[in-house]
All heavy atoms as atom14 arrays in JSON, in Angstrom:
{
  "sequence": "MQWTRQVGDPILLPPRGDLFTARAGFYIVTGRDTTEVNERLDTAAHEITVTTQAVR",
  "atom14_mask": [
    [1, 1, 1, 1, 1, 1, 1, 1, 0, 0, 0, 0, 0, 0],
    [1, 1, 1, 1, 1, 1, 1, 1, 1, 0, 0, 0, 0, 0],
    [1, 1, 1, 1, 1, 1, 1, 1, 1, 1, 1, 1, 1, 1],
    [1, 1, 1, 1, 1, 1, 1, 0, 0, 0, 0, 0, 0, 0],
    [1, 1, 1, 1, 1, 1, 1, 1, 1, 1, 1, 0, 0, 0],
    [1, 1, 1, 1, 1, 1, 1, 1, 1, 0, 0, 0, 0, 0],
    [1, 1, 1, 1, 1, 1, 1, 0, 0, 0, 0, 0, 0, 0],
    [1, 1, 1, 1, 0, 0, 0, 0, 0, 0, 0, 0, 0, 0],
    [1, 1, 1, 1, 1, 1, 1, 1, 0, 0, 0, 0, 0, 0],
    [1, 1, 1, 1, 1, 1, 1, 0, 0, 0, 0, 0, 0, 0],
    [1, 1, 1, 1, 1, 1, 1, 1, 0, 0, 0, 0, 0, 0],
    [1, 1, 1, 1, 1, 1, 1, 1, 0, 0, 0, 0, 0, 0],
    [1, 1, 1, 1, 1, 1, 1, 1, 0, 0, 0, 0, 0, 0],
    [1, 1, 1, 1, 1, 1, 1, 0, 0, 0, 0, 0, 0, 0],
    [1, 1, 1, 1, 1, 1, 1, 0, 0, 0, 0, 0, 0, 0],
    [1, 1, 1, 1, 1, 1, 1, 1, 1, 1, 1, 0, 0, 0],
    [1, 1, 1, 1, 0, 0, 0, 0, 0, 0, 0, 0, 0, 0],
    [1, 1, 1, 1, 1, 1, 1, 1, 0, 0, 0, 0, 0, 0],
    [1, 1, 1, 1, 1, 1, 1, 1, 0, 0, 0, 0, 0, 0],
    [1, 1, 1, 1, 1, 1, 1, 1, 1, 1, 1, 0, 0, 0],
    [1, 1, 1, 1, 1, 1, 1, 0, 0, 0, 0, 0, 0, 0],
    [1, 1, 1, 1, 1, 0, 0, 0, 0, 0, 0, 0, 0, 0],
    [1, 1, 1, 1, 1, 1, 1, 1, 1, 1, 1, 0, 0, 0],
    [1, 1, 1, 1, 1, 0, 0, 0, 0, 0, 0, 0, 0, 0],
    [1, 1, 1, 1, 0, 0, 0, 0, 0, 0, 0, 0, 0, 0],
    [1, 1, 1, 1, 1, 1, 1, 1, 1, 1, 1, 0, 0, 0],
    [1, 1, 1, 1, 1, 1, 1, 1, 1, 1, 1, 1, 0, 0],
    [1, 1, 1, 1, 1, 1, 1, 1, 0, 0, 0, 0, 0, 0],
    [1, 1, 1, 1, 1, 1, 1, 0, 0, 0, 0, 0, 0, 0],
    [1, 1, 1, 1, 1, 1, 1, 0, 0, 0, 0, 0, 0, 0],
    [1, 1, 1, 1, 0, 0, 0, 0, 0, 0, 0, 0, 0, 0],
    [1, 1, 1, 1, 1, 1, 1, 1, 1, 1, 1, 0, 0, 0],
    [1, 1, 1, 1, 1, 1, 1, 1, 0, 0, 0, 0, 0, 0],
    [1, 1, 1, 1, 1, 1, 1, 0, 0, 0, 0, 0, 0, 0],
    [1, 1, 1, 1, 1, 1, 1, 0, 0, 0, 0, 0, 0, 0],
    [1, 1, 1, 1, 1, 1, 1, 1, 1, 0, 0, 0, 0, 0],
    [1, 1, 1, 1, 1, 1, 1, 0, 0, 0, 0, 0, 0, 0],
    [1, 1, 1, 1, 1, 1, 1, 1, 0, 0, 0, 0, 0, 0],
    [1, 1, 1, 1, 1, 1, 1, 1, 1, 0, 0, 0, 0, 0],
    [1, 1, 1, 1, 1, 1, 1, 1, 1, 1, 1, 0, 0, 0],
    [1, 1, 1, 1, 1, 1, 1, 1, 0, 0, 0, 0, 0, 0],
    [1, 1, 1, 1, 1, 1, 1, 1, 0, 0, 0, 0, 0, 0],
    [1, 1, 1, 1, 1, 1, 1, 0, 0, 0, 0, 0, 0, 0],
    [1, 1, 1, 1, 1, 0, 0, 0, 0, 0, 0, 0, 0, 0],
    [1, 1, 1, 1, 1, 0, 0, 0, 0, 0, 0, 0, 0, 0],
    [1, 1, 1, 1, 1, 1, 1, 1, 1, 1, 0, 0, 0, 0],
    [1, 1, 1, 1, 1, 1, 1, 1, 1, 0, 0, 0, 0, 0],
    [1, 1, 1, 1, 1, 1, 1, 1, 0, 0, 0, 0, 0, 0],
    [1, 1, 1, 1, 1, 1, 1, 0, 0, 0, 0, 0, 0, 0],
    [1, 1, 1, 1, 1, 1, 1, 0, 0, 0, 0, 0, 0, 0],
    [1, 1, 1, 1, 1, 1, 1, 0, 0, 0, 0, 0, 0, 0],
    [1, 1, 1, 1, 1, 1, 1, 0, 0, 0, 0, 0, 0, 0],
    [1, 1, 1, 1, 1, 1, 1, 1, 1, 0, 0, 0, 0, 0],
    [1, 1, 1, 1, 1, 0, 0, 0, 0, 0, 0, 0, 0, 0],
    [1, 1, 1, 1, 1, 1, 1, 0, 0, 0, 0, 0, 0, 0],
    [1, 1, 1, 1, 1, 1, 1, 1, 1, 1, 1, 0, 0, 0]
  ],
  "atom14_positions": [
    [[115.78, 99.37, 110.31], [114.63, 100.2, 110.05], [113.9, 99.66, 108.84], [114.52, 99.35, 107.82], [115.12, 101.64, 109.79], [114.04, 102.61, 109.5], [113.09, 102.92, 110.97], [111.56, 103.45, 110.3], [0.0, 0.0, 0.0], [0.0, 0.0, 0.0], [0.0, 0.0, 0.0], [0.0, 0.0, 0.0], [0.0, 0.0, 0.0], [0.0, 0.0, 0.0]],
    [[112.62, 99.52, 108.98], [111.79, 99.08, 107.86], [110.73, 100.14, 107.62], [109.87, 100.38, 108.47], [111.12, 97.74, 108.18], [110.18, 97.26, 107.11], [110.92, 96.95, 105.82], [111.91, 96.25, 105.81], [110.43, 97.48, 104.72], [0.0, 0.0, 0.0], [0.0, 0.0, 0.0], [0.0, 0.0, 0.0], [0.0, 0.0, 0.0], [0.0, 0.0, 0.0]],
    [[110.83, 100.82, 106.49], [109.82, 101.82, 106.14], [108.6, 101.11, 105.57], [108.73, 100.17, 104.78], [110.37, 102.82, 105.12], [111.5, 103.63, 105.66], [112.81, 103.51, 105.35], [111.41, 104.67, 106.64], [113.55, 104.4, 106.06], [112.73, 105.14, 106.86], [110.38, 105.25, 107.35], [113.01, 106.16, 107.77], [110.67, 106.27, 108.25], [111.97, 106.71, 108.44]],
    [[107.41, 101.54, 105.98], [106.18, 100.97, 105.45], [105.48, 101.94, 104.5], [104.47, 101.58, 103.9], [105.22, 100.58, 106.59], [104.94, 101.74, 107.38], [105.82, 99.49, 107.46], [0.0, 0.0, 0.0], [0.0, 0.0, 0.0], [0.0, 0.0, 0.0], [0.0, 0.0, 0.0], [0.0, 0.0, 0.0], [0.0, 0.0, 0.0], [0.0, 0.0, 0.0]],
    [[106.02, 103.13, 104.36], [105.47, 104.15, 103.47], [106.59, 104.7, 102.59], [107.74, 104.7, 102.96], [104.87, 105.32, 104.27], [103.74, 104.94, 105.17], [102.44, 104.82, 104.35], [101.34, 104.41, 105.18], [100.97, 103.15, 105.37], [101.61, 102.18, 104.79], [99.96, 102.85, 106.13], [0.0, 0.0, 0.0], [0.0, 0.0, 0.0], [0.0, 0.0, 0.0]],
    [[106.19, 105.17, 101.42], [107.1, 105.87, 100.52], [106.89, 107.37, 100.69], [105.85, 107.81, 101.2], [106.8, 105.47, 99.06], [106.94, 104.0, 98.78], [108.36, 103.52, 98.91], [109.3, 104.17, 98.48], [108.53, 102.36, 99.53], [0.0, 0.0, 0.0], [0.0, 0.0, 0.0], [0.0, 0.0, 0.0], [0.0, 0.0, 0.0], [0.0, 0.0, 0.0]],
    [[107.87, 108.16, 100.27], [107.73, 109.61, 100.31], [106.46, 110.0, 99.55], [106.24, 109.55, 98.43], [108.96, 110.3, 99.7], [108.75, 111.8, 99.6], [110.2, 109.99, 100.53], [0.0, 0.0, 0.0], [0.0, 0.0, 0.0], [0.0, 0.0, 0.0], [0.0, 0.0, 0.0], [0.0, 0.0, 0.0], [0.0, 0.0, 0.0], [0.0, 0.0, 0.0]],
    [[105.61, 110.78, 100.2], [104.36, 111.23, 99.59], [103.15, 110.4, 99.95], [102.02, 110.82, 99.73], [0.0, 0.0, 0.0], [0.0, 0.0, 0.0], [0.0, 0.0, 0.0], [0.0, 0.0, 0.0], [0.0, 0.0, 0.0], [0.0, 0.0, 0.0], [0.0, 0.0, 0.0], [0.0, 0.0, 0.0], [0.0, 0.0, 0.0], [0.0, 0.0, 0.0]],
    [[103.36, 109.2, 100.48], [102.23, 108.37, 100.91], [101.54, 109.0, 102.11], [102.21, 109.55, 102.99], [102.69, 106.96, 101.31], [103.05, 106.09, 100.13], [102.8, 106.49, 98.99], [103.6, 105.0, 100.38], [0.0, 0.0, 0.0], [0.0, 0.0, 0.0], [0.0, 0.0, 0.0], [0.0, 0.0, 0.0], [0.0, 0.0, 0.0], [0.0, 0.0, 0.0]],
    [[100.24, 108.9, 102.2], [99.54, 109.46, 103.36], [99.74, 108.59, 104.61], [99.89, 107.38, 104.53], [98.06, 109.45, 102.94], [97.97, 108.36, 101.93], [99.31, 108.34, 101.22], [0.0, 0.0, 0.0], [0.0, 0.0, 0.0], [0.0, 0.0, 0.0], [0.0, 0.0, 0.0], [0.0, 0.0, 0.0], [0.0, 0.0, 0.0], [0.0, 0.0, 0.0]],
    [[99.78, 109.26, 105.74], [99.76, 108.6, 107.04], [98.44, 109.01, 107.68], [98.21, 110.19, 107.93], [100.95, 109.02, 107.92], [102.25, 108.56, 107.27], [100.81, 108.47, 109.33], [103.5, 109.02, 107.98], [0.0, 0.0, 0.0], [0.0, 0.0, 0.0], [0.0, 0.0, 0.0], [0.0, 0.0, 0.0], [0.0, 0.0, 0.0], [0.0, 0.0, 0.0]],
    [[97.56, 108.06, 107.88], [96.21, 108.35, 108.35], [96.07, 107.96, 109.81], [96.16, 106.79, 110.17], [95.18, 107.6, 107.51], [95.19, 107.9, 106.01], [94.22, 106.97, 105.29], [94.84, 109.35, 105.77], [0.0, 0.0, 0.0], [0.0, 0.0, 0.0], [0.0, 0.0, 0.0], [0.0, 0.0, 0.0], [0.0, 0.0, 0.0], [0.0, 0.0, 0.0]],
    [[95.85, 108.95, 110.64], [95.65, 108.7, 112.07], [94.2, 108.34, 112.34], [93.31, 108.72, 111.57], [96.04, 109.95, 112.87], [97.49, 110.41, 112.69], [97.7, 111.71, 113.46], [98.46, 109.35, 113.13], [0.0, 0.0, 0.0], [0.0, 0.0, 0.0], [0.0, 0.0, 0.0], [0.0, 0.0, 0.0], [0.0, 0.0, 0.0], [0.0, 0.0, 0.0]],
    [[93.93, 107.62, 113.42], [92.55, 107.32, 113.8], [91.78, 108.63, 114.03], [92.39, 109.61, 114.44], [92.68, 106.53, 115.09], [94.05, 105.92, 115.02], [94.89, 106.94, 114.29], [0.0, 0.0, 0.0], [0.0, 0.0, 0.0], [0.0, 0.0, 0.0], [0.0, 0.0, 0.0], [0.0, 0.0, 0.0], [0.0, 0.0, 0.0], [0.0, 0.0, 0.0]],
    [[90.54, 108.69, 113.72], [89.65, 107.59, 113.37], [89.67, 107.21, 111.89], [89.09, 106.19, 111.53], [88.27, 108.1, 113.77], [88.36, 109.57, 113.56], [89.8, 109.93, 113.94], [0.0, 0.0, 0.0], [0.0, 0.0, 0.0], [0.0, 0.0, 0.0], [0.0, 0.0, 0.0], [0.0, 0.0, 0.0], [0.0, 0.0, 0.0], [0.0, 0.0, 0.0]],
    [[90.32, 107.99, 111.02], [90.35, 107.64, 109.59], [91.29, 106.48, 109.31], [91.07, 105.71, 108.38], [90.77, 108.86, 108.77], [89.72, 109.95, 108.76], [90.13, 111.16, 107.96], [90.53, 110.79, 106.61], [91.41, 111.47, 105.9], [91.97, 112.55, 106.38], [91.72, 111.09, 104.68], [0.0, 0.0, 0.0], [0.0, 0.0, 0.0], [0.0, 0.0, 0.0]],
    [[92.35, 106.36, 110.1], [93.33, 105.3, 109.88], [93.3, 104.27, 110.98], [92.45, 104.3, 111.87], [0.0, 0.0, 0.0], [0.0, 0.0, 0.0], [0.0, 0.0, 0.0], [0.0, 0.0, 0.0], [0.0, 0.0, 0.0], [0.0, 0.0, 0.0], [0.0, 0.0, 0.0], [0.0, 0.0, 0.0], [0.0, 0.0, 0.0], [0.0, 0.0, 0.0]],
    [[94.27, 103.36, 110.91], [94.36, 102.32, 111.93], [95.83, 102.14, 112.33], [96.68, 102.94, 111.97], [93.76, 101.01, 111.42], [94.43, 100.52, 110.14], [95.61, 100.82, 109.9], [93.75, 99.81, 109.37], [0.0, 0.0, 0.0], [0.0, 0.0, 0.0], [0.0, 0.0, 0.0], [0.0, 0.0, 0.0], [0.0, 0.0, 0.0], [0.0, 0.0, 0.0]],
    [[96.12, 101.07, 113.04], [97.46, 100.81, 113.54], [98.49, 100.8, 112.41], [99.63, 101.21, 112.6], [97.46, 99.47, 114.28], [98.78, 99.01, 114.88], [99.23, 99.96, 115.98], [98.64, 97.6, 115.45], [0.0, 0.0, 0.0], [0.0, 0.0, 0.0], [0.0, 0.0, 0.0], [0.0, 0.0, 0.0], [0.0, 0.0, 0.0], [0.0, 0.0, 0.0]],
    [[98.13, 100.34, 111.24], [99.08, 100.22, 110.14], [99.19, 101.5, 109.32], [100.29, 101.87, 108.91], [98.7, 99.03, 109.27], [98.69, 97.74, 110.03], [97.51, 97.17, 110.43], [99.88, 97.13, 110.4], [97.5, 96.0, 111.18], [99.88, 95.96, 111.14], [98.69, 95.39, 111.53], [0.0, 0.0, 0.0], [0.0, 0.0, 0.0], [0.0, 0.0, 0.0]],
    [[98.09, 102.18, 109.07], [98.14, 103.39, 108.25], [98.65, 104.59, 109.02], [98.96, 105.62, 108.44], [96.75, 103.72, 107.68], [95.86, 103.99, 108.76], [96.22, 102.61, 106.81], [0.0, 0.0, 0.0], [0.0, 0.0, 0.0], [0.0, 0.0, 0.0], [0.0, 0.0, 0.0], [0.0, 0.0, 0.0], [0.0, 0.0, 0.0], [0.0, 0.0, 0.0]],
    [[98.77, 104.48, 110.34], [99.27, 105.58, 111.17], [100.78, 105.51, 111.37], [101.34, 106.32, 112.09], [98.56, 105.57, 112.52], [0.0, 0.0, 0.0], [0.0, 0.0, 0.0], [0.0, 0.0, 0.0], [0.0, 0.0, 0.0], [0.0, 0.0, 0.0], [0.0, 0.0, 0.0], [0.0, 0.0, 0.0], [0.0, 0.0, 0.0], [0.0, 0.0, 0.0]],
    [[101.46, 104.57, 110.73], [102.9, 104.41, 110.9], [103.65, 104.69, 109.6], [103.18, 104.35, 108.52], [103.23, 102.97, 111.31], [102.72, 102.61, 112.66], [103.12, 101.21, 113.0], [102.65, 100.85, 114.33], [102.81, 99.68, 114.87], [103.42, 98.73, 114.2], [102.36, 99.44, 116.08], [0.0, 0.0, 0.0], [0.0, 0.0, 0.0], [0.0, 0.0, 0.0]],
    [[104.84, 105.29, 109.74], [105.72, 105.48, 108.59], [106.68, 104.31, 108.46], [107.21, 104.04, 107.39], [106.51, 106.78, 108.74], [0.0, 0.0, 0.0], [0.0, 0.0, 0.0], [0.0, 0.0, 0.0], [0.0, 0.0, 0.0], [0.0, 0.0, 0.0], [0.0, 0.0, 0.0], [0.0, 0.0, 0.0], [0.0, 0.0, 0.0], [0.0, 0.0, 0.0]],
    [[106.91, 103.6, 109.56], [107.82, 102.47, 109.56], [108.02, 101.96, 110.98], [107.33, 102.39, 111.9], [0.0, 0.0, 0.0], [0.0, 0.0, 0.0], [0.0, 0.0, 0.0], [0.0, 0.0, 0.0], [0.0, 0.0, 0.0], [0.0, 0.0, 0.0], [0.0, 0.0, 0.0], [0.0, 0.0, 0.0], [0.0, 0.0, 0.0], [0.0, 0.0, 0.0]],
    [[108.98, 101.07, 111.14], [109.26, 100.54, 112.47], [110.7, 100.06, 112.52], [111.35, 99.87, 111.5], [108.31, 99.41, 112.83], [108.35, 98.25, 111.88], [109.21, 97.19, 112.11], [107.54, 98.2, 110.76], [109.26, 96.11, 111.23], [107.58, 97.14, 109.88], [108.44, 96.08, 110.12], [0.0, 0.0, 0.0], [0.0, 0.0, 0.0], [0.0, 0.0, 0.0]],
    [[111.19, 99.9, 113.73], [112.5, 99.3, 113.91], [112.46, 98.36, 115.1], [111.67, 98.51, 116.01], [113.62, 100.33, 114.06], [113.45, 101.34, 115.16], [113.97, 101.11, 116.43], [112.81, 102.55, 114.93], [113.84, 102.05, 117.44], [112.68, 103.5, 115.94], [113.2, 103.25, 117.19], [113.07, 104.17, 118.19], [0.0, 0.0, 0.0], [0.0, 0.0, 0.0]],
    [[113.29, 97.34, 115.03], [113.4, 96.33, 116.08], [114.87, 96.22, 116.45], [115.73, 96.17, 115.57], [112.88, 94.96, 115.58], [111.4, 95.06, 115.21], [113.11, 93.88, 116.64], [110.87, 93.83, 114.5], [0.0, 0.0, 0.0], [0.0, 0.0, 0.0], [0.0, 0.0, 0.0], [0.0, 0.0, 0.0], [0.0, 0.0, 0.0], [0.0, 0.0, 0.0]],
    [[115.15, 96.21, 117.73], [116.53, 96.03, 118.18], [116.61, 94.81, 119.09], [115.6, 94.37, 119.63], [117.07, 97.27, 118.93], [117.02, 98.49, 118.04], [116.31, 97.52, 120.22], [0.0, 0.0, 0.0], [0.0, 0.0, 0.0], [0.0, 0.0, 0.0], [0.0, 0.0, 0.0], [0.0, 0.0, 0.0], [0.0, 0.0, 0.0], [0.0, 0.0, 0.0]],
    [[117.81, 94.29, 119.22], [118.07, 93.19, 120.13], [119.21, 93.57, 121.05], [119.94, 94.53, 120.79], [118.45, 91.91, 119.36], [119.64, 92.16, 118.62], [117.34, 91.47, 118.43], [0.0, 0.0, 0.0], [0.0, 0.0, 0.0], [0.0, 0.0, 0.0], [0.0, 0.0, 0.0], [0.0, 0.0, 0.0], [0.0, 0.0, 0.0], [0.0, 0.0, 0.0]],
    [[119.37, 92.83, 122.12], [120.48, 93.06, 123.04], [120.59, 91.93, 124.03], [119.69, 91.1, 124.16], [0.0, 0.0, 0.0], [0.0, 0.0, 0.0], [0.0, 0.0, 0.0], [0.0, 0.0, 0.0], [0.0, 0.0, 0.0], [0.0, 0.0, 0.0], [0.0, 0.0, 0.0], [0.0, 0.0, 0.0], [0.0, 0.0, 0.0], [0.0, 0.0, 0.0]],
    [[121.7, 91.94, 124.74], [121.94, 90.89, 125.74], [121.12, 91.09, 127.0], [120.87, 90.14, 127.74], [123.42, 90.85, 126.09], [124.3, 90.32, 124.96], [125.75, 90.27, 125.37], [126.29, 91.62, 125.52], [126.99, 92.25, 124.59], [127.25, 91.65, 123.46], [127.45, 93.46, 124.79], [0.0, 0.0, 0.0], [0.0, 0.0, 0.0], [0.0, 0.0, 0.0]],
    [[120.71, 92.35, 127.26], [119.92, 92.63, 128.45], [119.1, 93.9, 128.2], [119.22, 94.54, 127.15], [120.8, 92.78, 129.7], [121.9, 93.81, 129.52], [121.7, 94.83, 128.82], [122.99, 93.61, 130.1], [0.0, 0.0, 0.0], [0.0, 0.0, 0.0], [0.0, 0.0, 0.0], [0.0, 0.0, 0.0], [0.0, 0.0, 0.0], [0.0, 0.0, 0.0]],
    [[118.27, 94.25, 129.16], [117.37, 95.4, 129.02], [118.15, 96.69, 128.8], [117.77, 97.53, 127.98], [116.48, 95.54, 130.27], [115.75, 94.32, 130.43], [115.5, 96.68, 130.13], [0.0, 0.0, 0.0], [0.0, 0.0, 0.0], [0.0, 0.0, 0.0], [0.0, 0.0, 0.0], [0.0, 0.0, 0.0], [0.0, 0.0, 0.0], [0.0, 0.0, 0.0]],
    [[119.25, 96.86, 129.49], [120.06, 98.07, 129.35], [120.56, 98.22, 127.92], [120.46, 99.31, 127.33], [121.24, 98.05, 130.34], [120.72, 97.97, 131.67], [122.1, 99.29, 130.21], [0.0, 0.0, 0.0], [0.0, 0.0, 0.0], [0.0, 0.0, 0.0], [0.0, 0.0, 0.0], [0.0, 0.0, 0.0], [0.0, 0.0, 0.0], [0.0, 0.0, 0.0]],
    [[121.09, 97.15, 127.37], [121.61, 97.21, 126.0], [120.49, 97.48, 124.99], [120.66, 98.27, 124.06], [122.33, 95.92, 125.64], [123.01, 95.98, 124.28], [123.85, 94.76, 124.02], [123.32, 93.62, 124.13], [125.04, 94.93, 123.7], [0.0, 0.0, 0.0], [0.0, 0.0, 0.0], [0.0, 0.0, 0.0], [0.0, 0.0, 0.0], [0.0, 0.0, 0.0]],
    [[119.34, 96.86, 125.17], [118.2, 97.1, 124.29], [117.78, 98.57, 124.37], [117.57, 99.21, 123.34], [117.02, 96.16, 124.63], [115.76, 96.59, 123.91], [117.37, 94.73, 124.29], [0.0, 0.0, 0.0], [0.0, 0.0, 0.0], [0.0, 0.0, 0.0], [0.0, 0.0, 0.0], [0.0, 0.0, 0.0], [0.0, 0.0, 0.0], [0.0, 0.0, 0.0]],
    [[117.68, 99.1, 125.57], [117.28, 100.51, 125.72], [118.29, 101.45, 125.08], [117.91, 102.45, 124.45], [117.06, 100.85, 127.19], [115.78, 100.27, 127.72], [114.82, 100.07, 126.98], [115.75, 99.97, 129.0], [0.0, 0.0, 0.0], [0.0, 0.0, 0.0], [0.0, 0.0, 0.0], [0.0, 0.0, 0.0], [0.0, 0.0, 0.0], [0.0, 0.0, 0.0]],
    [[119.58, 101.16, 125.22], [120.61, 101.98, 124.59], [120.47, 101.95, 123.06], [120.58, 102.98, 122.39], [122.0, 101.51, 125.0], [122.34, 101.82, 126.44], [123.63, 101.15, 126.91], [124.22, 100.34, 126.14], [124.03, 101.43, 128.05], [0.0, 0.0, 0.0], [0.0, 0.0, 0.0], [0.0, 0.0, 0.0], [0.0, 0.0, 0.0], [0.0, 0.0, 0.0]],
    [[120.23, 100.78, 122.53], [120.08, 100.65, 121.08], [118.8, 101.32, 120.58], [118.79, 101.92, 119.5], [120.11, 99.18, 120.67], [121.48, 98.57, 120.85], [121.51, 97.12, 120.51], [122.88, 96.59, 120.62], [123.2, 95.36, 120.31], [122.29, 94.51, 119.86], [124.45, 94.95, 120.44], [0.0, 0.0, 0.0], [0.0, 0.0, 0.0], [0.0, 0.0, 0.0]],
    [[117.73, 101.24, 121.36], [116.5, 101.95, 121.0], [116.75, 103.46, 120.97], [116.31, 104.16, 120.05], [115.38, 101.63, 121.99], [114.75, 100.25, 121.86], [113.84, 99.98, 123.06], [113.97, 100.12, 120.56], [0.0, 0.0, 0.0], [0.0, 0.0, 0.0], [0.0, 0.0, 0.0], [0.0, 0.0, 0.0], [0.0, 0.0, 0.0], [0.0, 0.0, 0.0]],
    [[117.44, 103.97, 121.98], [117.76, 105.4, 122.02], [118.61, 105.81, 120.83], [118.36, 106.85, 120.21], [118.47, 105.75, 123.33], [117.56, 105.7, 124.54], [116.32, 105.72, 124.36], [118.09, 105.66, 125.67], [0.0, 0.0, 0.0], [0.0, 0.0, 0.0], [0.0, 0.0, 0.0], [0.0, 0.0, 0.0], [0.0, 0.0, 0.0], [0.0, 0.0, 0.0]],
    [[119.61, 105.0, 120.5], [120.48, 105.31, 119.36], [119.67, 105.35, 118.07], [119.79, 106.29, 117.28], [121.61, 104.27, 119.24], [122.41, 104.32, 120.42], [122.47, 104.52, 118.02], [0.0, 0.0, 0.0], [0.0, 0.0, 0.0], [0.0, 0.0, 0.0], [0.0, 0.0, 0.0], [0.0, 0.0, 0.0], [0.0, 0.0, 0.0], [0.0, 0.0, 0.0]],
    [[118.83, 104.36, 117.85], [118.01, 104.33, 116.63], [117.08, 105.53, 116.58], [116.95, 106.19, 115.54], [117.21, 103.03, 116.57], [0.0, 0.0, 0.0], [0.0, 0.0, 0.0], [0.0, 0.0, 0.0], [0.0, 0.0, 0.0], [0.0, 0.0, 0.0], [0.0, 0.0, 0.0], [0.0, 0.0, 0.0], [0.0, 0.0, 0.0], [0.0, 0.0, 0.0]],
    [[116.44, 105.85, 117.69], [115.5, 106.98, 117.73], [116.2, 108.3, 117.41], [115.62, 109.18, 116.76], [114.82, 107.05, 119.08], [0.0, 0.0, 0.0], [0.0, 0.0, 0.0], [0.0, 0.0, 0.0], [0.0, 0.0, 0.0], [0.0, 0.0, 0.0], [0.0, 0.0, 0.0], [0.0, 0.0, 0.0], [0.0, 0.0, 0.0], [0.0, 0.0, 0.0]],
    [[117.44, 108.46, 117.82], [118.17, 109.7, 117.57], [118.69, 109.79, 116.14], [119.04, 110.86, 115.67], [119.32, 109.84, 118.56], [118.87, 110.22, 119.92], [118.67, 109.3, 120.92], [118.53, 111.42, 120.45], [118.25, 109.91, 122.0], [118.14, 111.19, 121.75], [0.0, 0.0, 0.0], [0.0, 0.0, 0.0], [0.0, 0.0, 0.0], [0.0, 0.0, 0.0]],
    [[118.72, 108.68, 115.43], [119.23, 108.65, 114.05], [118.14, 108.8, 113.0], [118.44, 108.95, 111.82], [120.0, 107.35, 113.8], [121.25, 107.2, 114.63], [122.32, 108.23, 114.27], [122.44, 108.56, 113.07], [123.03, 108.68, 115.18], [0.0, 0.0, 0.0], [0.0, 0.0, 0.0], [0.0, 0.0, 0.0], [0.0, 0.0, 0.0], [0.0, 0.0, 0.0]],
    [[116.87, 108.72, 113.41], [115.76, 108.73, 112.46], [115.01, 110.05, 112.54], [114.66, 110.51, 113.63], [114.8, 107.56, 112.76], [115.54, 106.23, 112.61], [113.56, 107.63, 111.87], [114.78, 105.06, 113.18], [0.0, 0.0, 0.0], [0.0, 0.0, 0.0], [0.0, 0.0, 0.0], [0.0, 0.0, 0.0], [0.0, 0.0, 0.0], [0.0, 0.0, 0.0]],
    [[114.75, 110.63, 111.39], [113.94, 111.85, 111.31], [112.82, 111.62, 110.31], [113.07, 111.2, 109.18], [114.79, 113.06, 110.86], [115.86, 113.24, 111.78], [113.93, 114.31, 110.77], [0.0, 0.0, 0.0], [0.0, 0.0, 0.0], [0.0, 0.0, 0.0], [0.0, 0.0, 0.0], [0.0, 0.0, 0.0], [0.0, 0.0, 0.0], [0.0, 0.0, 0.0]],
    [[111.61, 111.88, 110.73], [110.45, 111.81, 109.83], [109.81, 113.19, 109.83], [109.51, 113.74, 110.88], [109.44, 110.74, 110.31], [108.2, 110.75, 109.44], [110.07, 109.37, 110.34], [0.0, 0.0, 0.0], [0.0, 0.0, 0.0], [0.0, 0.0, 0.0], [0.0, 0.0, 0.0], [0.0, 0.0, 0.0], [0.0, 0.0, 0.0], [0.0, 0.0, 0.0]],
    [[109.63, 113.73, 108.64], [108.99, 115.04, 108.49], [107.63, 114.84, 107.85], [107.52, 114.14, 106.84], [109.86, 115.95, 107.61], [111.17, 116.04, 108.18], [109.25, 117.33, 107.5], [0.0, 0.0, 0.0], [0.0, 0.0, 0.0], [0.0, 0.0, 0.0], [0.0, 0.0, 0.0], [0.0, 0.0, 0.0], [0.0, 0.0, 0.0], [0.0, 0.0, 0.0]],
    [[106.62, 115.41, 108.45], [105.26, 115.28, 107.93], [104.69, 116.65, 107.59], [105.19, 117.67, 108.04], [104.35, 114.58, 108.94], [104.26, 115.39, 110.12], [104.86, 113.19, 109.3], [0.0, 0.0, 0.0], [0.0, 0.0, 0.0], [0.0, 0.0, 0.0], [0.0, 0.0, 0.0], [0.0, 0.0, 0.0], [0.0, 0.0, 0.0], [0.0, 0.0, 0.0]],
    [[103.63, 116.62, 106.81], [102.93, 117.83, 106.44], [101.44, 117.53, 106.47], [101.0, 116.57, 105.84], [103.34, 118.28, 105.04], [102.64, 119.51, 104.56], [103.1, 119.89, 103.15], [103.92, 119.21, 102.54], [102.55, 120.96, 102.63], [0.0, 0.0, 0.0], [0.0, 0.0, 0.0], [0.0, 0.0, 0.0], [0.0, 0.0, 0.0], [0.0, 0.0, 0.0]],
    [[100.7, 118.35, 107.2], [99.25, 118.16, 107.29], [98.58, 118.58, 105.97], [98.94, 119.59, 105.39], [98.69, 118.97, 108.43], [0.0, 0.0, 0.0], [0.0, 0.0, 0.0], [0.0, 0.0, 0.0], [0.0, 0.0, 0.0], [0.0, 0.0, 0.0], [0.0, 0.0, 0.0], [0.0, 0.0, 0.0], [0.0, 0.0, 0.0], [0.0, 0.0, 0.0]],
    [[97.64, 117.77, 105.53], [96.84, 118.1, 104.36], [95.48, 118.51, 104.9], [94.82, 117.76, 105.6], [96.71, 116.89, 103.41], [95.78, 117.21, 102.27], [98.08, 116.46, 102.93], [0.0, 0.0, 0.0], [0.0, 0.0, 0.0], [0.0, 0.0, 0.0], [0.0, 0.0, 0.0], [0.0, 0.0, 0.0], [0.0, 0.0, 0.0], [0.0, 0.0, 0.0]],
    [[95.09, 119.68, 104.57], [93.8, 120.2, 105.08], [92.76, 120.24, 104.01], [92.95, 120.37, 102.9], [93.98, 121.59, 105.66], [94.95, 121.56, 106.82], [95.16, 122.95, 107.38], [96.29, 122.96, 108.27], [96.22, 122.78, 109.57], [95.08, 122.56, 110.14], [97.31, 122.83, 110.3], [0.0, 0.0, 0.0], [0.0, 0.0, 0.0], [0.0, 0.0, 0.0]]
  ]
}
């Protein structure tokens, strides 16, 4: 997992933001085949929690 934002940093969705400002981070997995990659993606997704708060 690679976080691209720190706690408190804004996440700006389009049209105010772009592909990079709309993300909190990303993860990349590898595997021997599609099944293994999908299993690892599912595992990573279930282990990560991001909490956001709208600023009005």
